[in-house]
C-alpha positions as CSV (number, residue, x, y, z in Angstrom):
1,X,-97.0,-99.5,-47.0
2,X,-97.1,-103.3,-47.0
3,X,-98.8,-103.4,-50.3
4,X,-97.1,-104.0,-53.6
5,X,-95.2,-101.2,-55.0
6,X,-92.7,-98.5,-53.6
7,X,-93.6,-99.6,-49.9
8,X,-92.0,-102.9,-50.3
9,X,-88.7,-101.2,-50.7
10,X,-89.0,-98.6,-47.9
11,X,-90.2,-95.7,-49.9
12,X,-93.1,-93.7,-48.4
13,X,-96.5,-93.9,-50.2
14,X,-98.2,-90.5,-49.5
15,X,-102.0,-89.6,-50.0
16,X,-100.8,-87.2,-52.7
17,X,-98.9,-90.1,-54.5
18,X,-102.2,-92.3,-54.4
19,X,-104.3,-89.3,-55.5
20,X,-102.0,-88.7,-58.5
21,X,-101.9,-92.3,-59.4
22,X,-105.8,-92.6,-59.4
23,X,-106.0,-89.4,-61.7
24,X,-103.5,-90.7,-64.2
25,X,-104.4,-94.4,-64.4
26,X,-108.3,-93.9,-63.9
27,X,-109.0,-90.4,-64.8
28,X,-111.2,-90.0,-61.5
29,X,-111.8,-86.6,-60.0
30,X,-109.9,-87.1,-56.7
31,X,-109.5,-85.2,-53.4
32,X,-107.3,-85.9,-50.4
33,X,-108.6,-85.3,-46.9
34,X,-106.5,-85.4,-43.9
35,X,-108.3,-86.3,-40.9
36,X,-105.4,-85.1,-38.4
37,X,-106.4,-84.1,-34.9
38,X,-110.2,-84.7,-35.3
39,X,-109.5,-88.4,-34.5
40,X,-108.3,-87.5,-31.1
41,X,-111.2,-85.2,-30.2
42,X,-115.1,-85.7,-29.4
43,X,-117.0,-87.5,-26.7
44,X,-115.6,-90.8,-25.5
45,X,-117.8,-93.8,-26.5
46,X,-119.3,-96.0,-24.0
47,X,-116.8,-98.9,-24.8
48,X,-113.9,-96.2,-24.1
49,X,-115.5,-95.3,-20.7
50,X,-116.1,-98.6,-19.3
51,X,-112.7,-100.0,-20.7
52,X,-110.9,-97.1,-19.0
53,X,-112.9,-97.6,-15.9
54,X,-112.0,-101.4,-15.9
55,X,-108.3,-100.8,-16.5
56,X,-108.2,-98.1,-13.9
57,X,-109.5,-100.4,-11.3
58,X,-107.1,-103.2,-12.5
59,X,-104.1,-100.8,-12.1
60,X,-105.2,-100.0,-8.4
61,X,-105.5,-103.7,-7.7
62,X,-102.0,-104.4,-9.3
63,X,-100.5,-101.6,-7.0
64,X,-102.3,-103.2,-4.0
65,X,-101.1,-106.6,-4.8
66,X,-97.5,-105.6,-5.6
67,X,-94.3,-106.1,-3.5
68,X,-90.9,-104.4,-3.6
69,X,-89.7,-107.0,-5.8
70,X,-92.7,-107.0,-8.4
71,X,-91.5,-106.1,-11.7
72,X,-93.3,-103.1,-13.5
73,X,-96.3,-104.0,-15.5
74,X,-98.6,-102.7,-18.2
75,X,-102.3,-103.1,-17.6
76,X,-104.0,-104.0,-21.0
77,X,-107.2,-105.7,-22.2
78,X,-107.1,-109.0,-24.3
79,X,-110.5,-110.1,-25.8
80,X,-112.8,-109.5,-22.8
81,X,-110.2,-109.7,-19.8
82,X,-108.0,-107.2,-18.2
83,X,-104.5,-108.5,-18.2
84,X,-101.0,-107.5,-16.9
85,X,-97.9,-107.8,-19.0
86,X,-94.4,-107.1,-18.1
87,X,-93.3,-103.6,-19.1
88,X,-90.0,-104.3,-20.3
89,X,-91.2,-107.1,-22.8
90,X,-93.9,-104.7,-24.1
91,X,-91.2,-102.1,-24.7
92,X,-89.0,-104.8,-26.3
93,X,-91.9,-105.9,-28.7
94,X,-92.6,-102.2,-29.8
95,X,-88.6,-101.9,-30.6
96,X,-88.8,-105.0,-32.5
97,X,-91.7,-103.7,-34.8
98,X,-89.7,-100.6,-35.6
99,X,-86.7,-102.7,-36.3
100,X,-88.6,-105.2,-38.5
101,X,-89.9,-102.3,-40.6
102,X,-86.6,-100.7,-40.8
103,X,-85.1,-103.9,-42.3
104,X,-88.1,-104.1,-44.7
105,X,-89.5,-107.4,-42.8
106,X,-93.1,-106.3,-43.3
107,X,-94.8,-109.8,-42.7
108,X,-92.9,-110.2,-39.5
109,X,-93.8,-106.6,-38.4
110,X,-97.4,-107.3,-38.9
111,X,-97.0,-110.5,-36.7
112,X,-95.4,-108.6,-33.9
113,X,-98.2,-106.2,-33.8
114,X,-100.5,-108.9,-32.4
115,X,-103.0,-111.6,-33.7
116,X,-105.9,-109.1,-33.4
117,X,-104.0,-106.6,-35.9
118,X,-102.8,-109.3,-38.3
119,X,-106.5,-111.0,-38.3
120,X,-108.0,-107.5,-39.1
121,X,-105.6,-106.9,-41.9
122,X,-106.2,-110.2,-43.5
123,X,-109.9,-109.9,-43.2
124,X,-109.7,-106.5,-44.9
125,X,-107.7,-107.7,-47.8
126,X,-110.1,-110.7,-48.1
127,X,-113.2,-108.5,-48.2
128,X,-112.2,-105.6,-49.9
129,X,-111.9,-106.7,-53.5
130,X,-113.6,-109.5,-55.3
131,X,-111.5,-112.5,-56.0
132,X,-113.0,-115.1,-58.3
133,X,-113.1,-118.5,-56.9
134,X,-110.5,-120.9,-58.5
135,X,-113.4,-123.5,-58.9
136,X,-117.2,-123.8,-58.3
137,X,-118.1,-125.6,-55.0
138,X,-121.0,-127.9,-54.8
139,X,-121.6,-126.7,-51.3
140,X,-124.6,-124.3,-50.5
141,X,-125.4,-122.2,-47.5
142,X,-128.4,-120.1,-46.5
143,X,-128.2,-116.9,-44.4
144,X,-131.2,-115.4,-42.5
145,X,-131.7,-112.9,-39.5
146,X,-134.0,-113.9,-36.6
147,X,-135.5,-111.9,-33.9
148,X,-135.4,-108.1,-33.3
149,X,-133.2,-105.9,-35.4
150,X,-129.8,-105.3,-34.2
151,X,-127.1,-103.1,-35.4
152,X,-124.3,-105.3,-36.9
153,X,-126.5,-107.6,-38.5
154,X,-125.8,-106.3,-41.9
155,X,-122.1,-106.4,-41.4
156,X,-122.0,-110.2,-40.5
157,X,-124.1,-110.9,-43.5
158,X,-121.9,-108.9,-45.9
159,X,-118.9,-110.6,-44.7
160,X,-120.4,-114.0,-44.7
161,X,-121.8,-113.6,-48.3
162,X,-118.3,-112.3,-49.5
163,X,-116.3,-115.0,-47.9
164,X,-118.6,-117.8,-49.1
165,X,-118.4,-116.4,-52.8
166,X,-114.7,-116.3,-52.5
167,X,-114.6,-120.0,-51.7
168,X,-116.8,-120.9,-54.7
169,X,-120.1,-121.6,-52.7
170,X,-123.5,-120.9,-53.6
171,X,-124.8,-118.4,-51.0
172,X,-128.7,-117.8,-50.5
173,X,-130.2,-115.2,-48.4
174,X,-133.6,-115.5,-46.6
175,X,-136.0,-112.8,-46.1
176,X,-138.0,-112.7,-42.8
177,X,-136.3,-115.2,-40.8
178,X,-137.6,-119.0,-40.4
179,X,-141.1,-117.6,-41.5
180,X,-139.4,-116.6,-44.6
181,X,-137.6,-119.8,-45.0
182,X,-140.8,-121.7,-44.6
183,X,-142.6,-119.6,-47.4
184,X,-139.7,-120.2,-49.8
185,X,-138.4,-116.5,-49.7
186,X,-135.0,-117.7,-50.7
187,X,-132.7,-116.2,-53.4
188,X,-129.2,-116.4,-54.5
189,X,-126.7,-113.4,-53.9
190,X,-123.5,-112.2,-55.5
191,X,-120.5,-110.1,-54.3
192,X,-122.2,-106.8,-55.2
193,X,-125.5,-107.4,-53.7
194,X,-124.3,-106.6,-50.2
195,X,-122.4,-103.6,-51.1
196,X,-122.8,-100.6,-48.8
197,X,-124.3,-103.0,-46.0
198,X,-121.4,-102.6,-43.8
199,X,-122.6,-99.3,-41.9
200,X,-126.5,-99.9,-42.3
201,X,-128.4,-100.2,-39.1
202,X,-131.3,-102.7,-38.7
203,X,-131.7,-105.7,-40.8
204,X,-131.6,-105.3,-44.7
205,X,-132.9,-109.2,-45.0
206,X,-135.7,-108.5,-42.8
207,X,-136.2,-110.5,-39.5
208,X,-139.2,-111.9,-37.5
209,X,-139.4,-113.8,-34.1
210,X,-141.3,-116.8,-35.5
211,X,-139.8,-120.0,-34.4
212,X,-139.4,-123.3,-36.5
213,X,-141.6,-125.2,-34.5
214,X,-144.6,-123.4,-36.0
215,X,-143.6,-124.3,-39.6
216,X,-141.0,-127.2,-39.3
217,X,-142.4,-129.2,-42.3
218,X,-142.3,-126.4,-44.7
219,X,-138.9,-125.4,-43.5
220,X,-137.6,-128.9,-44.0
221,X,-139.3,-128.9,-47.7
222,X,-137.4,-125.8,-48.6
223,X,-134.1,-126.9,-47.3
224,X,-134.4,-130.0,-49.6
225,X,-135.8,-127.8,-52.4
226,X,-132.8,-125.5,-52.5
227,X,-130.3,-128.2,-51.2
228,X,-129.1,-125.9,-48.3
229,X,-126.4,-127.9,-46.6
230,X,-125.3,-125.1,-44.2
231,X,-127.3,-122.5,-42.2
232,X,-126.0,-119.2,-40.7
233,X,-128.6,-117.8,-38.3
234,X,-127.9,-114.2,-37.3
235,X,-130.1,-112.9,-34.4
236,X,-131.0,-112.8,-30.7
237,X,-132.4,-115.3,-28.4
238,X,-135.0,-116.8,-30.9
239,X,-132.1,-117.5,-33.2
240,X,-130.4,-119.7,-30.6
241,X,-133.7,-121.4,-29.5
242,X,-134.7,-121.9,-33.2
243,X,-131.5,-123.6,-34.1
244,X,-132.0,-125.8,-31.0
245,X,-135.4,-126.7,-32.3
246,X,-134.0,-127.6,-35.6
247,X,-131.2,-129.7,-34.0
248,X,-134.0,-131.5,-31.8
249,X,-136.1,-132.3,-35.0
250,X,-133.0,-134.0,-36.7
251,X,-134.1,-137.5,-35.7
252,X,-137.5,-136.8,-37.4
253,X,-136.1,-135.0,-40.7
254,X,-133.0,-136.1,-42.3
255,X,-132.7,-132.9,-44.3
256,X,-131.9,-131.0,-40.9
257,X,-128.8,-132.9,-40.6
258,X,-126.8,-130.0,-42.1
259,X,-124.1,-127.7,-40.3
260,X,-125.8,-124.8,-38.5
261,X,-124.3,-121.7,-36.8
262,X,-125.7,-118.9,-34.7
263,X,-124.2,-115.4,-34.5
264,X,-125.6,-113.6,-31.6
265,X,-127.1,-110.4,-32.5
266,X,-129.5,-108.5,-29.9
267,X,-129.3,-105.4,-27.9
268,X,-130.2,-107.2,-24.9
269,X,-126.8,-109.5,-24.9
270,X,-128.7,-112.4,-23.6
271,X,-127.6,-115.1,-25.8
272,X,-125.7,-117.9,-24.1
273,X,-122.2,-118.8,-25.6
274,X,-120.9,-115.4,-25.8
275,X,-119.9,-112.3,-23.9
276,X,-121.0,-109.8,-26.3
277,X,-123.9,-109.9,-28.7
278,X,-123.9,-107.8,-32.0
279,X,-125.8,-104.5,-31.5
280,X,-125.4,-104.3,-27.7
281,X,-122.5,-102.1,-27.9
282,X,-124.5,-99.7,-30.1
283,X,-127.5,-100.0,-27.8
284,X,-125.2,-98.9,-24.9
285,X,-123.9,-96.0,-27.0
286,X,-127.5,-94.7,-27.6
287,X,-128.5,-95.2,-24.2
288,X,-125.4,-93.4,-23.0
289,X,-125.8,-90.4,-25.3
290,X,-129.3,-90.1,-24.2
291,X,-128.4,-90.2,-20.5
292,X,-125.6,-87.5,-21.2
293,X,-128.3,-85.3,-22.8
294,X,-130.7,-85.8,-20.1
295,X,-128.2,-84.9,-17.4
296,X,-127.3,-81.8,-19.5
297,X,-130.7,-80.7,-19.6
298,X,-130.7,-80.2,-15.9
299,X,-127.4,-78.1,-16.0
300,X,-129.3,-74.9,-14.9
301,X,-131.7,-76.8,-12.5
302,X,-130.4,-77.8,-9.2
303,X,-131.4,-80.9,-7.2
304,X,-133.1,-83.1,-9.7
305,X,-132.9,-86.9,-9.9
306,X,-133.8,-88.7,-13.3
307,X,-135.3,-92.2,-13.3
308,X,-134.2,-93.7,-16.6
309,X,-135.8,-97.1,-17.9
310,X,-133.7,-99.2,-20.4
311,X,-134.7,-102.2,-22.4
312,X,-133.2,-105.6,-22.4
313,X,-135.9,-107.8,-21.1
314,X,-134.8,-109.7,-18.1
315,X,-131.1,-109.2,-18.9
316,X,-129.6,-106.2,-16.9
317,X,-126.5,-105.8,-19.3
318,X,-127.6,-102.7,-20.8
319,X,-128.6,-100.9,-17.5
320,X,-125.2,-101.9,-16.0
321,X,-122.8,-101.0,-18.6
322,X,-124.8,-97.7,-19.4
323,X,-124.8,-97.1,-15.6
324,X,-120.8,-97.3,-15.8
325,X,-120.6,-95.2,-18.8
326,X,-122.6,-92.4,-17.4
327,X,-121.6,-92.4,-13.8
328,X,-125.4,-93.4,-12.4
329,X,-126.1,-93.5,-8.8
330,X,-127.8,-96.8,-9.1
331,X,-128.9,-99.4,-11.5
332,X,-131.5,-102.0,-10.7
333,X,-131.4,-105.3,-12.6
334,X,-133.2,-108.6,-12.2
335,X,-130.0,-110.6,-11.7
336,X,-129.0,-108.6,-8.7
337,X,-132.1,-108.7,-6.5
338,X,-132.9,-105.6,-4.5
339,X,-135.4,-105.0,-1.6
340,X,-137.0,-101.8,-0.1
341,X,-133.9,-101.4,2.1
342,X,-131.8,-101.0,-0.8
343,X,-134.0,-98.4,-2.2
344,X,-133.9,-96.5,1.0
345,X,-130.4,-96.6,1.1
346,X,-130.2,-95.1,-2.5
347,X,-132.5,-92.2,-1.5
348,X,-130.2,-91.4,1.5
349,X,-127.3,-91.5,-0.8
350,X,-128.7,-89.0,-3.4
351,X,-130.0,-86.9,-0.3
352,X,-126.5,-86.6,1.0
353,X,-125.3,-86.1,-2.6
354,X,-127.5,-82.8,-3.1
355,X,-125.7,-81.3,-0.3
356,X,-122.5,-81.3,-2.4
357,X,-121.5,-79.3,-5.6
358,X,-123.1,-82.2,-7.7
359,X,-126.9,-81.6,-7.3
360,X,-127.9,-84.1,-10.1
361,X,-128.8,-87.9,-9.9
362,X,-129.4,-90.5,-12.2
363,X,-131.0,-93.9,-11.6
364,X,-131.2,-96.6,-14.2
365,X,-134.0,-99.3,-14.1
366,X,-133.9,-102.5,-16.5
367,X,-137.5,-102.9,-17.7
368,X,-138.1,-106.2,-15.9
369,X,-136.0,-105.8,-13.1
370,X,-138.8,-106.3,-10.6
371,X,-142.5,-107.1,-10.8
372,X,-143.6,-104.6,-8.3
373,X,-141.1,-102.0,-8.0
374,X,-141.8,-100.4,-11.5
375,X,-140.5,-97.3,-13.0
376,X,-143.7,-95.4,-11.8
377,X,-143.2,-96.8,-8.2
378,X,-139.5,-95.6,-8.3
379,X,-140.6,-92.2,-9.4
380,X,-143.3,-92.1,-6.6
381,X,-140.8,-93.3,-4.0
382,X,-138.0,-91.1,-4.9
383,X,-140.5,-88.1,-5.2
384,X,-141.9,-88.7,-1.9
385,X,-138.8,-89.2,0.1
386,X,-136.8,-86.7,-1.5
387,X,-139.6,-83.9,-1.3
388,X,-138.1,-80.6,-0.4
389,X,-134.6,-81.8,-1.2
390,X,-134.8,-82.9,-4.9
391,X,-137.5,-83.4,-7.5
392,X,-137.9,-86.3,-10.1
393,X,-138.4,-86.9,-13.7
394,X,-139.1,-90.2,-15.7
395,X,-137.5,-91.1,-19.2
396,X,-138.2,-94.3,-20.9
397,X,-135.5,-94.7,-23.7
398,X,-137.6,-97.2,-25.7
399,X,-136.9,-98.4,-29.2
400,X,-134.1,-95.6,-29.8
401,X,-131.7,-98.1,-28.3
402,X,-132.4,-100.3,-31.5
403,X,-131.9,-97.7,-33.8
404,X,-129.0,-95.9,-35.6
405,X,-125.9,-97.0,-37.6
406,X,-123.7,-99.4,-35.9
407,X,-120.7,-98.4,-33.8
408,X,-117.2,-99.3,-35.2
409,X,-117.1,-102.0,-32.6
410,X,-120.3,-103.7,-33.9
411,X,-119.3,-103.1,-37.6
412,X,-115.9,-105.0,-36.9
413,X,-117.1,-107.5,-34.7
414,X,-119.9,-108.5,-37.1
415,X,-117.5,-108.5,-40.0
416,X,-115.1,-110.8,-37.9
417,X,-117.8,-113.4,-36.7
418,X,-119.2,-113.5,-40.4
419,X,-116.0,-114.7,-41.7
420,X,-115.3,-116.9,-39.0
421,X,-118.7,-118.5,-38.9
422,X,-118.6,-119.4,-42.7
423,X,-115.0,-120.9,-42.4
424,X,-116.3,-123.0,-39.4
425,X,-119.4,-124.1,-41.4
426,X,-117.2,-125.2,-44.4
427,X,-114.7,-127.1,-42.0
428,X,-117.6,-128.8,-40.3
429,X,-119.2,-129.8,-43.6
430,X,-116.0,-131.4,-44.8
431,X,-116.1,-133.7,-41.7
432,X,-119.7,-134.5,-42.3
433,X,-119.8,-135.3,-46.1
434,X,-121.2,-138.7,-46.7
435,X,-120.5,-138.7,-50.4
436,X,-120.0,-135.9,-52.9
437,X,-122.8,-133.4,-52.9
438,X,-124.4,-135.0,-49.6
439,X,-123.8,-133.4,-46.1
440,X,-124.8,-135.4,-43.0
441,X,-124.3,-133.8,-40.0
442,X,-126.1,-135.2,-36.9
443,X,-123.5,-134.7,-34.0
444,X,-124.0,-132.1,-31.5
445,X,-120.9,-130.0,-32.4
446,X,-122.2,-129.5,-36.0
447,X,-124.6,-126.7,-34.5
448,X,-122.9,-124.1,-32.7
449,X,-123.0,-120.4,-31.2
450,X,-120.0,-118.5,-32.1
451,X,-119.1,-115.9,-29.7
452,X,-116.2,-114.1,-27.7
453,X,-115.6,-115.8,-24.3
454,X,-113.1,-114.2,-22.4
455,X,-109.9,-114.1,-24.7
456,X,-111.0,-116.2,-27.6
457,X,-113.7,-116.6,-30.2
458,X,-115.3,-120.0,-29.4
459,X,-117.9,-122.2,-30.8
460,X,-120.2,-123.7,-28.3
461,X,-122.8,-126.5,-29.3
462,X,-126.3,-125.5,-28.8
463,X,-127.1,-128.6,-27.2
464,X,-124.4,-127.9,-24.5
465,X,-125.6,-124.4,-24.0
466,X,-129.3,-125.7,-23.5
467,X,-128.0,-126.9,-20.0
468,X,-127.0,-123.6,-18.9
469,X,-129.9,-121.5,-20.1
470,X,-132.9,-120.0,-18.2
471,X,-135.4,-120.3,-20.9
472,X,-138.2,-118.9,-18.7
473,X,-136.4,-115.5,-18.4
474,X,-134.5,-115.9,-21.6
475,X,-131.0,-115.6,-19.9
476,X,-127.9,-117.6,-19.5
477,X,-127.5,-118.9,-15.9
478,X,-124.1,-117.3,-15.8
479,X,-123.3,-113.9,-17.1
480,X,-119.8,-112.4,-17.0
481,X,-120.8,-108.7,-16.7
482,X,-122.3,-109.4,-13.0
483,X,-118.8,-108.5,-11.6
484,X,-119.0,-105.0,-13.3
485,X,-121.8,-104.4,-10.7
486,X,-119.2,-104.4,-8.1
487,X,-117.4,-101.7,-9.7
488,X,-120.5,-99.8,-10.7
489,X,-121.6,-99.6,-6.9
490,X,-118.2,-98.6,-5.7
491,X,-117.9,-95.9,-8.3
492,X,-121.4,-94.7,-7.1
493,X,-119.4,-94.1,-3.7
494,X,-121.8,-95.5,-1.4
495,X,-122.6,-99.3,-1.6
496,X,-119.3,-101.0,-1.6
497,X,-115.6,-100.7,-0.3
498,X,-112.5,-101.3,-2.2
499,X,-111.8,-104.4,0.0
500,X,-115.3,-105.8,-0.9
501,X,-114.7,-105.0,-4.5
502,X,-111.5,-106.9,-4.6
503,X,-112.7,-110.0,-2.7
504,X,-115.8,-109.8,-5.0
505,X,-113.6,-109.8,-8.1
506,X,-111.7,-113.0,-6.9
507,X,-115.1,-114.8,-6.3
508,X,-116.4,-113.7,-9.7
509,X,-113.2,-114.2,-11.6
510,X,-111.5,-117.3,-10.3
511,X,-109.3,-117.4,-13.5
512,X,-107.1,-114.4,-12.0
513,X,-103.6,-115.5,-11.5
514,X,-101.2,-114.4,-9.0
515,X,-99.3,-111.2,-9.4
516,X,-96.4,-111.5,-11.7
517,X,-97.6,-114.5,-13.9
518,X,-97.6,-113.9,-17.7
519,X,-101.4,-113.9,-19.0
């Protein structure tokens, strides 16, 4: 109702009103579909399962920390952080929104709904319809995908292309990553060339793992040939490592003194500089749905344990978050070392569990969690120790975790990052112009990784991230999700107490403030 027309005057704009308008003005055959309570139903996504688990734990911690004088609070989530807000302030803001709507102060009502809502609304208006640029810009930018395909890549490319065109820039896309850039597989794109890309899985541009150091001179040649002044690289660890190689080659090749930005996109979620990579939410959902079906397959079979192997390289994000989403009994990851004594404790837990009404078990194993304790080893161990009590089955999820259409989270996240990345590239370009038509960007902060870090979307220079990266195992040296493992172990009901969980949360999250503070 905020758009121009009757809504500005407080008159409702119904679906049938819009349908009649389309039929009368455009002559299109039009139907109205009311989704209704379909939106309330269905199986909860992995995001909702993990979010509700985190908020539930936060609520319990809030109660334990509360005193008789503590005001009531609302447990919420901001960015990637659980927050506590005063209840009465939240109620007042809700009333202020309705009051602003009643008084036809629609712009204020949108602001009162929060920055996230306002940002989403503005991005939607920006990308939904083509708006010709007021003047043509001399700036040109290339977009490419690097590494393995990940859901959400195409959403990021689409939004980046369209926001660039809106500002009058020349936008190129590159097929097959850095290898394609070396081979000159570069073409200019228009607004409609990326139509329909939002919900497509994989990579429409094509992507390869080739790093720039194998073809640096040819890349430099094509950067010069197409006068590329900005580079947007969407991909996984190879994208980050590739841009780092380009930055380190600036001293040798002046053509590489351009603005560069990496949008992390990998199911492994192992790129430093961000809490979430594009594609990781879709991958967790795929793994979760598979585990749900695996557990259901044993609904008529008592006393069965499933050993499920997930992807992710050395990064245990997929196993950990999927474990929380499906209620796994254990999840083995490289970052949380385990011994034969831990395996023994897990077997004993499952043995006790089989004596209850729940006579099924689920154990997740990250593909590179241990050199010797392989999936086959775990199967043999559990089968031997559980003989006569439960039997075991192995399931290797494999590449199904990469496939499928992106989840709503990855679509929206990719869209937002694409817009913010281009706006940042253009802003960084302005401060790096030597003279009209010539960009010279050689400082460390002109090549960054964009990502959500706690509560804000931040740009981190790749040269700074290099200091906190484990290149041997392709991991950030610090990973926020490791504190989720405390919750996973406690919910598994055998490895950790609530007291240990709380002390562990304080250790892993030093940013926590005392109860009653405004976050």
